[in-house]
N, C-alpha and C positions, 0 to 999 in steps of 0.2 A: 209394491213388491220390494222386498229388501235387497240391497246390493250384496254381492258375493254369492249369487245364486246361478243356477244353470238349468237347462231343460230343453225340451223340444216344443216347437210350435207347428201346428198343422196348418199349412198354407197351400191352398189349391190342390189338396189331395196328397201332398208330400210332407215329410217331417223335416223341419229346419232346426238344427241344433244351435243353441245360443248359450252364451255366458255373459253375466252382468257383474261388474265390479267397480269399485271406486265410489266417489261421491262428487256432486257438482252438477254442471249443466248436462242434460241428456245428450249423449254423443254416440254415434254409431261408427264402429271400426270395420272396414271392408278389406279383406285380405287379398294377396296377390295370387297369380296363377299357380295352380298345383299345391297351394298351401292350405293346411288345416290349422285350426287354432293351436293344436299341440306343437306345431312347428314355429309358432310366432309368440310364444308365451312372454318372452322378454319385451317384445315390442308392445304387446297388449298391456303389459304391466306399466310401461312408460306412459301410456295414454290414460290408464285407469286412475292414476294418482289425482289429477285435477278434474276429472270428469266422472259422471255416472255413465260408465262405458258399457255399451251393448255390442258384443262381437259375435260373429256367427261363422259357421261352416257353410260356404256356398253349396248349392245343390251339386251333387256329385262328389263332394269332398268330405273328408273326416267322418263325423258322426251324423251328417245329414243324409237324406235319401239319395239314391242314385236312380232317378226315374228314367224311363226310355227317352232317347233323344229324338230329334235334335233339340239342343238348348239354344235360346236366343238371349241377348243381353236384356231384352225386355222381360223375359222370364225371371232372370236373376234379380232385376230391379223390383219386380212384383213380389218376389220372395221377401225382400227387405221391407217393402211397404206393408205386407201382411204381418211381418214380425213386429213392426211398429204398432200396428193395430193390436196385436196380442199383448204387447207391453203397456198399452194404454197411452202411447205417446202420439200426440197430434203433430208435434214438430220436434226437430232435433238438429244437432250439428253432425256433420259427416266428414270423416277422413277416409279416403280411399287410396290404396297403394297398388300401382300397376293395374292388374286386372280389376282390382277393387275400385280403382279410379275410374275405370270404364263403367262399372256398375253404378258408381256414384254419379257420373254424368247422366246416365240414363234415368236414374232416380230423380235427379234435379230438373231435367227437362220435362219429365212426365208429371211429376208432382212438385212443382216449384214452391208451392205454399207450405210444404212440409219440411223444407230444408232451410235452417236459419243461417248457417255458415257452412262453407264447403272448402275443404283442403284436398287438393288433387296432387298426389305424389307420383313422380316418374311414370306418367301415363300419356295416352294419345287419344285424339278425337276420332281417328279413322278417316276413311274417305279422302277428300281433297286436303284435309288438314294433316294427313300423315298417319299411317298405321304403325303400331309397334311391330317389332321384328317378328316374323312368323315362326315362333318357337317350335311349332309342331314339326317343322322341317328337320329339326335336330334329331328327331327320333330315329331317322334312317342312317345316321352316321355311326361308325364304330365308336365304342365307348371312349377311347382315348381322344379321338377327333372331336367327339361331342363335348368332352370336358374342356378341351382347348378352345373350341369355338364359343362355348358357353362362358368361359372366363373372359374372353375378349369382348363379348357382348355385355357382360356384367359391367365392365369398365374397359373402355377402348385402349387404355394404357397397359392393360394386364398381359403383356408379353412375358415370356420366360425371363428375359433380361430385366424387365421392370420389377417383376416379383422378386428376383434375386437381390435387387438393390433395395427393395422395400418389403422386408419380411413381415412387417406389421400388417400388410394387406393380405397375406397368405390365408388368414383365417376365413376370409370370404370365399376364396376358392375351395378351401376344405369343406365349407358348409355346402357349396354347390355340389361338390363331389359326393358328399354324404347323401344329399337328396337324390342324385342320379342313381346311386347304388342301392337305395332303399328298396326292399322287396315289397311288392304290392300284390294284392289279390286281383283276380280278373275283373271283379266288380270295381275296385279302385282304379285300375287301368282304364276301364271304360268311362268312369266318371271324369278322369283327367282328360281323356280324349274328347269327350263331349264339351268340356269346359274350353279346351283349346279351339274347338270348332266355333263355339259362340264368340270367342275372342276374335277369331279371324273375320267375322262379319260385322264387327262393331263399327258404327258410323253415326255420329251425332252432329256432324258439321253444320247441317242446315237447321239445327234446332238449338244451338248453343245460346242464341239470343233469348231463349225462354228462361234461362237461369236468372233468378231474381234476387239472389242473396249475395253478400260479400264472398268473394272467391279468391283463394290463394292457389296458384299453380307453382309447385316446387319441382325443380328439375336438377339433375346432376350434369355437370359440364361434360363428363366423359361417358354418358349413358349410351350404350350401343343398342339397347332394346327400345327405349322411348327417348329418342334424341331431343335435346332442348328446343329445336325448331318446332317439334310437335306441340310441346307445352306452350310455346309462344303463340301458336295458332289459337289454342284454347283461350289464352289470356286476351288476345285481340278480339275475340268474338263473343266472349261473355261480358256483358255490361259491367264496367267498373272493376274487372278482375285485374290481379297483379301477378306477374311471374317473378320468382326469385330463383337465382342460380346458386348451386352449392358445389363445393369441391368434392367430387366423387362421381361414381357412375350410377348404376341402377339401384344401388344400396347407399346412396349419398347420406341418408338419414343416420347411418351408423359410421360413415366415414368422416363427415364434417360435424364437429362438435356444436356448431351454431345451428344446425338444421332443426333438431327436435325442439329445442327451446323456442325457436322462431315459430314453428308450426303450432305448437301447443299454445303459445301466446296469442297467435292469430285466432285460434278456435275459441279461446277463453274470453276474448274481448267482447265488450257490450255492443 
């Protein structure tokens, strides 16, 4: 199948929307909570340069189906495995961001023979290893408080005083505010809710030893959603895994110029 294509794949009775771009080693990009591919175009583009990159909208998101819930992380990982089958990929490299990192962990512990290299960004193992912040709790806050709390979770330094002194970081808060203000249909709201529910039950702690591929765990020093200690637990329990810390919060990959080249270099290695 030629690169630069898109479509839907029928997996277990639902349609998973996918896009494929770039050239190189087959690699899957797994997006974060509440994010559709249309929200992550620049990041997808960064990874599609050196890889034959397959990216998707998780169930409940974007142009994929919104089936009745509840959703589990196992469901989301099975969607990815089914999409790999649809593309004719027996194995691939995987980069997962936040929620996508949880899906990537579930994929790698369930089908370890299908994952050649694994990059886990700003994510958590759940359970005893530490859960990511329960973002669903922000929904009950007034909009102004939700934005303030969301900014401090995005990067624990992001107080009004810090942002006033570092205007170069304000763009991340503006992006967060735009996402919170975006109008959604009732179906989109339900898909986001069901994804958050799946996220809240994520726990691979007792299965991390099943991951059999080289693994990089990348964490932001000031991440209030997936603190570095959660990433450290993953690195300690996945055989041979390495954790690297970067200057930034939950979006360290756009805050620290060293991050993306490091992650791409790891994924591209033999």
